[in-house]
C-alpha positions, 0 to 999 in steps of 0.5 A, spaced: 917 747 815 914 754 815 906 755 813 908 759 807 912 754 804 906 748 806 901 753 802 906 754 796 907 747 795 899 746 796 898 751 791 902 748 786 900 741 787 892 742 786 888 744 780 886 751 780 878 749 780 880 745 787 884 751 789 878 756 789 874 751 792 878 752 798 874 756 804 877 763 804 878 764 812 873 769 815 878 773 817 880 775 810 873 777 808 873 781 814 879 785 814 879 785 806 882 792 804 882 794 812 889 797 814 892 792 820 892 796 827 888 802 825 881 801 827 879 808 826 880 807 819 874 802 819 870 806 824 870 812 819 868 807 813 863 804 818 860 811 819 860 813 812 856 807 810 851 808 815 850 815 813 850 813 806 844 808 807 841 814 811 841 819 805 839 814 800 833 811 804 831 818 807 830 821 800 826 815 798 822 814 804 820 820 807 814 823 805 813 830 802 811 834 808 818 832 811 823 831 805 826 838 806 829 835 812 833 830 807 835 836 803 838 840 809 841 834 812 844 831 806 847 838 804 851 839 810 853 832 811 855 830 804 862 830 806 860 823 810 858 820 804 862 819 797 868 824 798 870 821 805 869 814 802 873 815 796 879 818 801 879 812 805 879 807 799 885 811 796 888 811 803 888 803 803 892 803 797 898 806 801 898 800 806 897 795 800 903 797 797 908 799 803 907 793 807 908 788 802 914 792 798 920 788 799 916 782 801 912 781 794 914 782 787 912 789 785 908 786 779 904 782 784 902 788 788 901 792 782 896 786 779 892 785 785 891 793 786 889 793 779 884 787 779 881 790 785 880 796 782 877 793 775 872 789 779 869 794 783 869 798 776 865 792 773 860 792 779 859 799 778 858 798 771 852 793 773 850 798 778 849 803 772 845 799 767 840 799 773 840 806 776 841 810 769 836 806 766 831 808 771 833 815 773 836 818 766 832 818 760 836 818 753 841 813 755 839 806 752 844 800 752 850 800 751 850 807 753 848 806 760 854 802 762 858 808 763 857 813 769 861 816 774 857 813 780 861 812 787 863 805 785 866 806 778 870 812 782 872 808 788 875 803 782 879 808 778 881 811 784 885 805 787 888 804 780 890 812 780 892 812 787 897 806 785 901 811 780 900 817 784 905 814 789 910 814 784 910 822 784 913 826 790 909 829 795 909 836 793 908 834 786 902 830 788 899 836 792 900 841 786 897 836 781 891 835 786 890 843 787 891 844 779 885 839 778 881 842 783 882 850 781 881 848 773 875 843 773 870 848 774 872 852 768 873 846 764 867 843 765 863 849 763 867 849 757 865 842 755 858 843 757 857 850 752 861 846 747 856 840 748 850 845 747 853 848 741 853 841 738 860 840 738 861 832 737 868 832 740 866 835 746 860 831 746 864 825 747 869 828 752 863 830 756 860 822 756 867 820 758 869 825 763 862 827 766 858 821 764 850 821 764 851 820 771 855 825 774 855 824 781 863 823 782 866 825 775 873 824 774 873 832 774 874 834 780 874 828 784 881 825 781 884 830 785 883 826 791 887 820 789 893 825 789 892 829 795 889 823 800 896 819 798 900 824 801 896 823 808 896 816 807 904 816 807 904 820 813 899 815 816 903 809 814 910 812 817 906 814 824 904 807 824 911 804 822 914 809 828 909 806 833 910 811 838 906 816 842 910 822 839 909 819 832 901 819 833 901 826 836 905 829 830 900 825 825 894 828 829 896 835 829 898 834 821 891 832 820 887 837 824 891 843 822 891 841 815 883 839 816 882 846 819 886 850 814 882 846 808 875 847 811 876 854 812 879 855 805 873 851 802 868 855 805 871 862 804 872 860 796 865 857 796 861 862 800 857 864 794 850 861 792 847 858 786 840 855 784 839 849 779 838 852 772 839 850 765 846 854 764 852 857 767 851 864 770 856 866 775 854 868 782 857 875 785 856 878 792 850 881 790 846 876 785 845 868 786 848 864 780 845 858 776 848 851 775 846 846 770 842 841 774 844 835 769 852 837 770 851 838 778 845 833 780 846 834 787 844 842 787 837 838 786 837 838 794 836 846 794 828 844 791 828 839 797 830 844 802 825 849 800 819 845 800 818 845 807 811 848 809 812 848 816 814 856 816 812 858 809 816 864 810 822 861 810 826 860 804 833 860 802 836 864 796 840 858 794 846 853 796 853 855 798 858 853 793 862 849 798 856 844 799 855 843 792 858 836 790 863 837 784 865 844 785 872 846 786 870 849 793 866 843 795 872 839 794 877 843 798 871 843 804 870 836 803 878 834 803 879 839 810 873 836 813 875 828 812 882 830 815 878 833 821 874 827 822 880 822 821 884 825 825 879 826 831 877 818 830 884 816 830 886 820 837 880 817 840 880 810 837 887 809 836 891 813 841 886 813 847 883 806 845 876 808 846 872 802 844 865 800 846 859 796 843 858 802 838 865 803 835 866 795 834 859 795 830 861 801 826 868 798 825 865 791 823 860 795 818 867 799 815 870 792 814 864 790 810 862 797 807 862 795 800 857 789 800 853 793 805 853 799 800 850 794 795 845 790 799 842 796 802 838 798 795 835 791 795 829 793 799 829 801 798 823 801 794 818 798 799 816 804 802 817 810 797 814 817 801 811 813 806 814 815 813 814 822 817 819 824 822 816 821 828 817 814 825 823 814 820 828 814 826 826 808 828 825 805 821 832 807 819 835 804 826 832 798 824 833 798 817 841 799 818 841 794 823 838 789 819 843 790 813 848 789 818 845 783 821 844 780 814 852 782 812 854 778 819 850 772 817 853 772 810 860 773 812 860 769 818 855 763 816 856 763 808 863 765 808 861 771 804 860 767 797 858 772 792 860 778 796 864 783 792 870 782 797 869 774 796 870 776 788 876 780 789 879 775 794 878 769 789 881 773 783 887 775 787 888 767 788 887 766 781 893 771 780 897 768 785 896 761 783 897 763 776 903 766 778 906 760 782 904 756 775 908 761 771 914 761 776 914 753 776 914 753 768 920 758 768 924 754 773 923 748 769 925 751 762 931 754 766 933 747 768 932 744 761 936 750 758 942 749 763 942 741 762 942 743 754 948 748 755 951 743 760 950 737 755 953 741 749 959 743 753 960 736 755 960 734 748 965 739 746 970 737 751 969 730 749 970 732 741 976 736 743 979 731 747 978 726 741 
């Protein structure tokens, strides 16, 4: 008898609470949301979470003399942060759907992805309660529940990517770029309406942009449509499995990456500074963007805070480096494709592996939990380190986070981690599905018995 049959019988026979008490295999926690056989995806996710940790603690721990380095590095390497993380998260939906299609009912696949997305969004809501209350004035509870942080958007991207798959690749591409090119004027229109006191636009601003507009639905939702296209290319190459399939895939990623990166830089070549309103930049003048709408542009002030060579001052930030602007989304899309393509070449095609790559792959497998736990000690050393000490502090802190995550997963079975919560909810859904199926089968059998009994009685009456 197969193990799946045994598992099904066991699932039907035990109480739900007893079922949930059963240990979750460590492999399931490590491999949650990790496409099988694609080590480069976990590697890139690990690389992204390590940079996110670096960005957050650098902004908090570097002293005033060296905080300008945080501004420069963060501005140019922000592509390794939320956009790459969301891109990879959307890719995982492809594998969750495609590899289980035909094995599990479509509604079960859909419900698992919906559950995963909703749980991540709930975690994002809890994160908002703390972060918005501390950093943004004027949004008391319950208004501080809503805000487009990275967790909120990863959650919604899981759901939207699922439904984006129902469209053709060309339709998704067109929708993605329409969103990118229309988001800037739409956000400007909404902002001006809010300033004019339009109540309807104030409500739309709260929903679409939110009090914490780090990854707002416009233009970030474009990633859900475009990334699924390349996710399908990746899945098709893995199904093919030949070296030729891999090389064709890498070329698609690299050529698209170079093209989109170049377009993003060209369209975003003009410079902006923080302001209170929208003033469009030209070839001869620097424009302004509202800091409340584009908080990432605050990096401009950090960059110009350097006093080592006071004469050096930057007129503004290039638009392709300002998170949330249209050219920035195209630039990030291109660089994400380049990074994934290069890593796929070396790790999956050339099979380059060592202690460093294995470590980052482990970080990638547990990236969601790492994102949350790295905030635990972030307030310990506000503005205390210079550039000589900080690299050692960062390496030690990132290593500590990985060690804590390892202990949590390997020795405490990840109990309470986001991955553990989502697996448990999935098991509840699985258990419930089996119970419902069993009840339906029982009802069907009763109906059949009733019909058979009536036919027998009718036959008996006719014979009499």
